[in-house]
C-alpha distance (Angstrom), angle and dihedral (degrees) to the residues before:
residue distance angle dihedral
M1 . . .
F2 3.70 . .
V3 3.88 110.9 .
Q4 3.78 123.1 174.3
Q5 3.74 113.7 -143.5
A6 3.85 109.6 -120.2
L7 3.74 133.7 -159.5
M8 3.71 113.7 -108.6
R9 3.82 131.3 -151.1
E10 3.88 128.8 -175.4
V11 3.76 120.4 -142.9
N12 3.80 132.6 169.7
I13 3.82 120.1 -126.2
T14 3.78 95.7 -105.5
E15 3.81 92.1 53.6
L16 3.81 91.7 45.4
R17 3.89 91.4 52.6
S18 3.79 92.1 48.7
H19 3.86 94.9 48.8
L20 3.80 104.5 24.7
P21 3.78 97.8 138.2
A22 3.87 90.7 52.3
Y23 3.76 93.8 49.2
L24 3.80 90.6 47.4
G25 3.79 89.1 52.2
Q26 3.82 89.0 55.8
V27 3.85 90.0 49.1
R28 3.83 88.1 51.6
T29 3.75 91.0 56.8
G30 3.82 91.7 52.7
E31 3.76 105.0 -89.8
E32 3.81 122.3 132.2
V33 3.85 120.3 -133.2
V34 3.73 119.9 -154.1
V35 3.84 112.9 -157.4
T36 3.80 115.6 -145.2
S37 3.75 133.9 -167.2
R38 3.87 117.6 -165.1
G39 3.76 88.5 -14.9
K40 3.77 98.5 -52.3
A41 3.80 124.1 110.1
I42 3.84 110.6 -115.9
A43 3.77 102.4 165.5
R44 3.78 147.1 4.6
I45 3.75 129.2 -140.2
L46 3.81 110.1 -152.4
P47 3.82 131.1 -175.1
S48 3.77 113.7 -103.6
Q49 3.79 115.2 -103.2
D50 3.76 128.4 -147.4
I51 3.91 103.0 -126.5
R52 3.74 92.4 -156.3
E53 3.73 94.1 50.5
T54 3.82 91.1 47.3
A55 3.82 90.0 51.3
K56 3.78 91.7 49.6
K57 3.84 91.5 52.7
Q58 3.78 90.6 50.0
L59 3.81 91.8 51.0
K60 3.78 91.6 48.9
T61 3.77 88.9 52.6
L62 3.80 92.7 48.2
R63 3.84 91.8 48.5
K64 3.83 90.9 58.8
K65 3.86 91.0 53.0
S66 3.83 102.4 35.4
Y67 3.74 135.5 81.1
V68 3.72 127.6 -174.9
G69 3.86 111.7 -161.0
D70 3.71 129.7 -159.5
V71 3.81 105.8 -59.7
I72 3.79 97.8 168.8
S73 3.76 105.3 57.6
P74 3.80 118.8 94.3
V75 3.79 116.9 -98.9
G76 3.76 93.7 -150.0
E77 3.80 94.5 -103.0
A78 3.83 126.5 107.2
W79 3.80 113.2 -114.6
E80 3.76 121.2 -142.5
A81 3.87 89.1 -121.1
E82 3.80 90.5 57.5
K83 3.83 94.1 56.2
């Protein structure tokens, strides 16, 4: 699976509440925000991903690495279905 490495920032709940628009702006640009409470991570805010675009990128990557040979031509052996 194709996964893009994102930047990550930790912020506690109080800081997030005080500056929510700024943190959402960072998420919009691709950054991940980890929300903490008393020093422990409790949630992650991730940028939205277009599922179709992600799938297209994965297919492009696979096309570069994959090869499908001739699967129709006879191999010189008789198949059970042909008998």
